[in-house]
C-alpha positions, 0 to 999 in steps of 0.5 A, a space after each residue: 500500500 505504501 508503494 502504491 500511495 507514494 506512486 499516486 502522490 508522485 504522479 499527481 505532483 508530477 502533473 503540477 510540475 510543468 506549471 510550477 516551472 513556468 511560475 518559478 521561471 517567469 515570476 519567482 526568479 525574476 523577482 528574486 533577481 531584482 531584489 538581489 540586484 542580479 539580471 535575470 531573464 526567463 527563457 523565451 520558450 516559457 515567456 511566450 507560451 501559446 494559448 493552447 500550451 497554456 491551457 494544457 499546462 494549467 489544465 493538467 496542473 489543476 487535475 493533479 492539484 484536485 487529486 491532492 486536494 481530495 486526498 487531503 480532505 479524506 485524510 482530514 476526516 480522521 481528525 475533524 468532522 467530515 462535514 468540516 473537511 468537505 467544507 474546507 475542500 469546497 472553499 479551496 476548490 472554488 477559490 479561483 472563482 472567488 478570485 475571478 469575481 473579486 477582480 471584476 468587483 474590484 474593477 467596478 470600484 476602481 472605474 466607478 461612474 464610467 462605462 467600464 465600471 458598469 460593465 465590470 459590475 455586470 461581469 461580476 454578477 454574470 460570472 457569479 451566476 454562471 458559476 452557481 448554475 453550472 454547479 447545479 446544472 452540470 455538477 449535481 445533474 451530471 454526478 447523479 447520472 455518473 453515479 448511477 450509470 458508471 461501471 460498478 454502481 451496483 456495488 455502491 450503497 448510495 445507488 438504489 435500483 427501482 422498477 420503472 423508467 429512469 427511476 433509479 436513484 442516488 440516496 443521499 446522506 441524511 446528515 446533509 439536511 443541514 446544508 440543504 436547509 441553509 442553502 434554501 435560506 440563502 436562496 430565498 434571500 437571493 430573490 431579494 438581492 436585486 430589489 435594492 439595486 445591487 449587492 449591499 451591506 445587508 446582503 453581506 451581513 446576512 449571507 456571510 453571517 449565515 455561512 459563519 453560523 453553518 461552520 459553527 454548527 458543523 464544527 461541533 459535529 462528531 469525528 468519525 475516526 473509524 471510517 474505512 478508506 483505501 489508497 492514499 487516504 488510508 496510507 496517510 491516516 496511518 501516520 501519527 497525529 502530528 505527522 498526519 495533520 502536517 501532511 494534510 496542511 501541506 497538501 491543502 496548501 500546495 493544492 490550493 496554491 496550484 489551483 489558485 494560480 493555474 485556474 485563472 490563466 486556464 480560464 483566460 486561455 479558454 476564453 481566448 480560444 472561444 473568442 477566436 472561433 466567434 463566441 462572444 466575450 460576455 458569453 465566455 466570461 459567464 459560462 466558459 470561465 466559470 466552467 474552468 474555475 469549477 473544474 477542480 471541484 468537479 474532478 474531486 467529486 468524480 474521484 469520490 464517486 468513482 471510489 463508491 463514496 457518492 454521498 461524500 461527493 454530493 456533500 462536497 457539491 452541496 457544500 460548494 453551492 452553499 459557500 458560493 451562494 453565501 460567501 461569494 455573493 456577500 464578499 463582492 460588496 466588500 471588495 467593491 467598497 475597498 476599491 471604491 475607497 468607501 462603502 458602495 453598493 455593487 450595482 448591476 443592470 436589469 439583465 443581471 437582476 434577471 440572472 440572479 432571479 433565474 439562479 435563485 429559482 434553479 437553486 429553489 427547484 434543486 433543493 426541492 428535489 433533495 428534501 427526500 434525500 434522493 435524486 433520480 435519473 429522471 430528476 437529474 435529466 430535468 435539471 440538465 435539460 433545463 440548464 442546457 436548453 436555457 444556455 443554448 437558447 440564449 446563445 442562439 438569440 445573442 448570435 441571431 441564429 434563431 428568431 424568438 418572440 422573446 429577448 434574451 432577458 425575457 428568456 431568463 424570466 421565462 425559465 425563472 417561472 418554469 423553475 419556480 412552478 416546478 419547485 413549488 409543486 414539489 415542495 407542496 407534494 413533499 411537504 411532509 418530508 420537508 417538515 421532517 427535514 426542517 425538524 431534523 435540522 432544528 434538532 441538529 442546530 439545537 444539539 450544537 448549541 452550548 446549552 442545547 438539549 437532547 434532540 427530540 426522537 420524533 425528528 428522525 424518520 
């Protein structure tokens, strides 16, 4: 096991080394040379990487870092609650998305009052909403389908085969109920965000505060040191506690740095490749850049699912959605205000208001699917089809490939209504399951409080 584990770690690190060489040669060494008074110039081959070469080198680095990140999170489950380890994994995996969005929010503050500033504010919202909808439309739906249809799914305890057409389901861990309820609360608040003309301090206080409360609750959860692991995590969990903690921190730090530095050039490279074949820049920033920044998260989840840890994979996806739907939105106004030099609302136009409403409606529908702690093939396909059809129709309208009786903004409102109708119908039909979910979550929160009493037995079902 030692040889296999070390071989796997070495292979993952090797995938990141070409990007490490580029960063060291083009950024670190020139900085050191200047500081020490030497003259150094990076090799021309590294300074003039083609767009395609940049995409390949950074994409491979993201892949290697994603594996290191997943192993670190699994190893950490021996010393901290699983939900907290997954929350850390989720934050690190989507850190590049925060960086990209923060850049647009910063520019909106620096160039406030100009056309460039207005555009930057719109791009911050477009990038944020695109990332959130990708996480559900492709992430939740795609991983559910992969879980059920992959080879070996019959041995996965999370997969349940049921009679009927497209009725097989992925059974979720009931402990994820806490995340589902917090996500629903954040979603309901998101519908209010556009009503004040932008993202303001109240959005920041509520959404960031909500996430802080969530972290406070899960930190009081129980550690499961006896959870069975295989491969690299099993090997690393055999270390002494100080060595294990140090190893986890190093893996988290290294993979986080790799993801943070590599995803931005990876996303920009994809944007340039897309624009070279005629895809509009705004469309690329809303969809292609977020897809690239979500890549580490999706890779980690596929890795977990492929190890028959489907529940942990879904937990990571839901945790990522929660932190993006709270921290990402809430911190944008902070970055914008810092660049502005004073407090200021991050304003956006009506189209971006419609984007936020659509993203909130998709989240509302997605939560309604999970109140019974399962998602079927049929439901996953509905999520995927609704997401893809909206994106493709909007692209067709923008490029004038088709002529529809609605504008691209009106199309967003139409899909918002579709998601809301479907979600409301499911909440009504599953109201008893939703009631049990809320009671169970209230019990979990009560148990986590310093003076919390025993959870009532009736909340379990």
